[in-house]
C-alpha positions in Angstrom: -0.9 -15.8 -0.6 0.4 -18.4 2.4 2.2 -16.6 4.8 6.1 -17.3 4.5 5.8 -17.1 8.3 2.5 -18.6 9.7 2.3 -18.7 13.2 0.7 -22.4 13.0 3.6 -23.8 11.2 6.3 -22.6 14.1 7.9 -20.4 11.9 9.2 -17.3 12.3 8.1 -13.6 10.8 11.0 -12.5 10.0 10.6 -13.7 6.3 9.5 -11.5 3.7 5.5 -12.1 2.9 5.3 -13.7 0.1 2.2 -13.5 -2.5 0.8 -17.1 -3.4 -2.4 -16.7 -1.1 -3.1 -13.8 -3.0 -1.7 -14.7 -6.7 -4.0 -18.2 -6.5 -7.2 -16.1 -5.3 -6.5 -13.0 -8.0 -5.5 -15.5 -11.1 -6.7 -18.3 -12.6 -10.8 -18.7 -13.3 -10.8 -15.0 -11.6 -12.4 -12.6 -14.2 -10.3 -10.1 -15.6 -9.6 -6.9 -14.2 -11.8 -3.8 -15.6 -9.9 -0.9 -17.9 -8.9 2.0 -16.1 -10.4 5.5 -17.4 -8.2 8.6 -17.0 -9.0 11.6 -15.3 -6.6 14.5 -15.2 -4.8 15.9 -12.1 -4.4 19.4 -11.3 -0.9 19.6 -12.9 -1.9 18.0 -15.7 -0.8 14.5 -14.8 -3.4 11.4 -16.4 -4.2 9.4 -13.2 -6.0 6.1 -13.7 -8.9 4.9 -12.0 -10.3 1.7 -12.3 -14.2 1.6 -11.9 -16.0 -1.4 -10.5 -20.2 -0.8 -10.7 -22.2 -1.7 -8.7 -24.8 -4.3 -10.3 -27.5 -3.6 -8.1 -28.7 0.0 -6.1 -27.5 0.1 -1.9 -30.5 -1.6 -0.9 -30.8 1.0 1.9 -30.0 4.0 0.3 -31.8 6.2 -2.5 -27.8 7.8 -3.5 -25.0 5.9 -4.3 -22.9 4.7 -2.4 -19.0 4.7 -3.3 -15.6 3.3 -1.8 -12.5 4.9 -2.8 -9.8 2.8 -2.4 -5.7 2.7 -2.6 -3.1 0.6 -3.0 0.1 -0.4 -1.2 3.4 1.2 -1.4 5.0 0.9 -5.1 2.3 -1.4 -6.1 -1.3 -0.6 -8.1 -5.1 -1.6 -8.5 -4.7 -4.1 -10.5 -2.1 -5.6 -8.1 -4.4 -7.9 -6.2 -7.1 -5.4 -5.2 -9.4 -6.3 -8.3 -10.7 -8.9 -6.3 -11.6 -6.9 -3.1 -13.5 -4.1 -5.7 -15.7 -6.7 -7.5 -16.8 -8.7 -4.6 -17.8 -5.5 -3.2 -19.3 -4.3 -6.0 -21.9 -7.2 -6.7 -22.4 -8.3 -3.0 -22.9 -4.9 -1.3 -24.4 -2.6 -4.2 -21.5 -0.2 -3.4 -19.2 1.1 -6.8 -15.7 0.8 -6.2 -13.0 3.3 -7.6 -9.8 1.7 -7.3 -7.0 4.5 -8.6 -3.5 4.2 -9.4 -1.1 6.5 -7.3 1.1 8.9 -10.1 3.8 7.4 -11.1 2.8 3.7 -10.3 0.2 1.6 -12.6 -0.8 3.3 -15.4 -0.8 6.2 -14.3 1.0 9.0 -15.7 4.1 11.0 -13.9 7.7 9.8 -13.3 7.7 6.3 -11.6 7.4 6.6 -7.5 7.8 10.4 -7.6 5.9 13.4 -7.2 6.0 17.0 -7.2 5.4 17.7 -3.9 3.3 15.4 -1.2 0.3 18.1 -1.3 0.2 17.0 -4.7 -0.4 13.6 -4.0 -3.4 15.1 -1.7 -4.7 16.8 -3.9 -5.0 13.8 -6.2 -7.2 12.7 -4.0 -9.3 15.6 -4.3 -9.2 15.3 -8.3 -10.1 11.1 -7.8 -13.0 12.2 -5.3 -13.8 15.0 -7.0 -14.3 12.7 -10.1 -16.4 9.9 -8.4 -19.1 12.6 -7.5 -19.5 13.9 -10.6 -19.8 10.3 -12.2 -22.2 9.1 -9.7 -24.3 12.2 -8.7 -23.3 13.0 -5.0 -22.9 9.4 -3.6 -21.8 8.3 0.1 -17.9 8.0 -0.1 -15.9 6.2 1.9 -12.4 6.4 1.6 -9.9 4.1 2.2 -6.6 2.0 1.4 -4.5 -0.8 2.0 -0.6 -0.5 3.6 1.2 2.3 2.9 -2.3 3.2 1.0 -4.1 3.1 4.5 -1.1 5.8 5.6 -2.0 7.7 2.6 -5.5 8.1 3.5 -4.4 8.7 7.2 -2.3 11.9 6.1 -5.1 13.0 2.9 -7.8 12.9 6.2 -5.7 14.9 8.6 -2.7 17.0 6.5 -4.6 18.3 3.5 -4.8 22.0 3.9 -8.1 22.0 2.2 -11.6 20.2 2.8 -12.4 17.3 0.9 -14.6 17.8 -1.8 -17.3 16.1 -0.3 -18.4 14.8 3.0 -16.5 11.4 3.9 -18.7 9.6 5.4 -16.2 6.7 6.7 -13.0 5.5 6.4 -11.2 2.1 5.7 -8.3 1.0 6.9 -6.7 -2.2 6.0 -2.9 -3.5 7.4 -2.5 0.0 7.4 1.2 1.2 7.3 1.1 4.3 10.0 5.0 4.7 10.0 7.8 4.5 11.6 7.2 6.3 14.4 3.8 4.3 15.2 5.4 1.6 17.0 4.3 -0.9 15.3 6.5 -3.2 13.8 6.7 -6.7 14.6 10.0 -7.5 16.5 13.1 -8.8 14.1 10.7 -8.6 11.3 12.8 -8.8 7.7 12.0 -4.5 6.4 10.4 -4.2 3.2 12.2 -1.0 2.6 15.3 0.5 2.7 15.7 3.9 3.8 17.8 6.4 3.3 17.7 9.0 5.8 20.6 11.4 5.2 17.5 12.2 2.2 15.2 12.8 4.3 17.3 15.1 6.4 18.8 16.9 3.7 15.0 17.5 2.1 14.3 18.5 5.8 16.6 21.4 5.9 17.8 22.4 1.7 14.6 21.3 0.2 16.5 19.6 -2.8 16.0 16.1 -2.4 12.4 16.0 -2.6 13.2 13.6 -6.2 15.4 11.4 -4.6 15.1 7.1 -5.0 15.0 7.7 -0.7 13.2 4.1 -0.5 14.0 1.1 -2.0 11.0 -1.4 -1.9 12.1 -4.9 -1.9 9.8 -7.0 -4.1 11.1 -9.7 -5.8 12.9 -9.2 -8.9 10.5 -11.4 -10.9 7.6 -9.2 -9.5 8.3 -6.0 -10.6 9.8 -7.3 -14.1 6.7 -9.3 -14.8 4.5 -6.4 -13.8 6.1 -3.1 -15.3 2.6 -1.8 -13.1 4.9 -1.8 -9.7 7.6 0.5 -8.5 10.6 -0.5 -7.0 11.3 2.7 -5.3 9.6 5.8 -3.8 10.9 9.2 -3.5 11.1 11.9 -0.7 8.4 13.1 -1.9 6.2 10.6 -2.5 7.2 8.7 0.7 6.5 11.8 2.4 2.8 11.8 0.8 2.1 8.6 2.2 4.2 8.3 5.6 2.0 9.5 9.0 4.6 12.1 11.1 2.2 11.7 14.0 0.1 8.3 13.0 -2.2 8.2 17.0 -2.7 12.2 16.9 -3.9 11.6 13.2 -5.8 8.8 13.4 -7.3 10.8 16.4 -8.2 13.7 14.1 -9.7 11.8 11.5 -12.4 10.5 13.3 -13.4 13.7 15.4 -17.0 15.1 15.0 -17.1 18.5 12.5 -19.2 20.7 11.4 -20.4 18.4 8.2 -20.1 15.4 10.5 -21.2 16.5 14.1 -21.4 12.9 15.5 -18.1 12.1 14.2 -16.5 10.1 11.2 -16.2 5.8 11.3 -13.3 4.3 11.1 -12.9 0.1 9.8 -9.7 -1.4 10.0 -8.8 -4.5 9.6 -5.3 -6.5 10.3 -4.4 -10.1 10.0 -3.0 -11.4 13.2 0.2 -12.9 10.9 0.8 -10.0 9.4 4.5 -10.2 8.9 5.5 -6.3 8.9 3.2 -5.4 12.1 1.9 -6.6 15.6 -2.1 -6.3 15.2 -3.0 -5.6 18.2 -1.0 -2.3 18.1 -2.5 -1.4 15.2 -6.0 -1.9 16.0 -5.3 0.3 19.2 -4.4 3.5 17.1 -8.5 3.3 16.2 -10.6 4.6 19.7 -13.4 2.3 20.7 -16.9 3.7 20.2 -20.3 2.3 18.9 -19.2 3.2 15.3 -15.7 2.1 14.6 -14.6 -1.5 13.8 -10.9 -2.6 15.0 -10.9 -6.2 14.0 -7.4 -8.7 13.8 -8.5 -11.1 11.3 -7.1 -14.4 12.4 -4.7 -16.5 9.9 -4.4 -13.5 7.8 -0.8 -11.5 6.6 -0.1 -8.7 5.2 -1.3 -8.8 1.9 -3.3 -12.4 2.1 -5.9 -10.0 3.8 -6.8 -8.6 1.0 -8.1 -12.3 -0.2 -11.5 -12.4 1.5 -12.0 -8.6 3.7 -14.6 -7.5 1.0 -17.5 -9.1 3.0 -16.1 -7.1 6.7 -16.0 -4.2 4.3 -19.2 -4.5 2.9 -20.9 -5.1 5.3 -19.6 -2.5 8.2 -20.8 -0.1 5.3 -24.0 -1.4 5.5 -24.6 -1.1 8.7 -23.7 1.6 8.9 -26.0 2.9 6.6 -28.4 0.9 8.2 -28.1 2.9 11.7 -27.8 6.5 10.0 -31.3 5.8 8.7 -33.2 4.2 11.3 -31.0 6.0 14.1 -30.4 3.2 15.9 -28.6 3.0 19.0 -27.2 -0.8 18.6 -23.4 -1.3 20.1 -21.6 -1.9 16.9 -20.7 -2.3 13.8 -18.7 -5.4 13.9 -16.8 -7.0 17.1 -14.2 -4.5 18.2 -12.5 -7.1 19.9 -10.4 -10.1 18.6 -11.8 -13.0 16.9 
């Protein structure tokens, strides 16, 4: 997916993002996506999870290592995420789970909707429990791209119950941190049209949760060609994936806990040419320390970052596991400055 707005070409960043670079990387010559399995949510809805098994065990670990990674808003696990998952599994010995949000892709439930935001977070518990049962107590990392990253931020900081397993670290790729984050690129073309009145009414009366309040501006041909894509989010689904106090929430994700007395590391990557966000502002949400990665990837936009980011993610996870085993005082896992 070459960006329709490329800083090197002199074009502005106010055009909708394109799919060409991502389509080229996941299209011709690439293996077909794995077929999803179905996992039962707590309310009886079937959740689709596509698994990319590690071809070899992780070189530093006796226990299996897994990454559960969520897709962006309106998308699904087969819409450009299979290359990332396959390469991480084959090159780094990490099993990758790609869930489809309820109402997206091959998962059940009304399209783009959820009974409540809390149910969407409970669905993450369900997927984590499935990964633990399937792999036998693996070391699990949790992450997401775009609105999938926003979902992970909400889950990690807002879910009423603790995760069913210890989260070793969080992986955020071009995360959508919400309208209160101040990360929007000036002059951008908005990807979503929001009916603010529906959110206000739902907040007061609690009766608009299933309203199609957020229209996603995917090209019609994309929606027509891929029935797993969704062109809208309801109030409930949007609330599940949109952080309300993003700076405080991201900070809380990494803080020390009884399960993780040294804190939980966060790896964040965003493209320098992201059409939606100012990259330097986005990485500023993750505190600088020896465990976190804060990386602006040159020449990559909002979807194009998915093409090669597997190498950065896999190396960061590997270095973290090496460090926890050796108890090294190494200064960092990845460069924490622009490169």
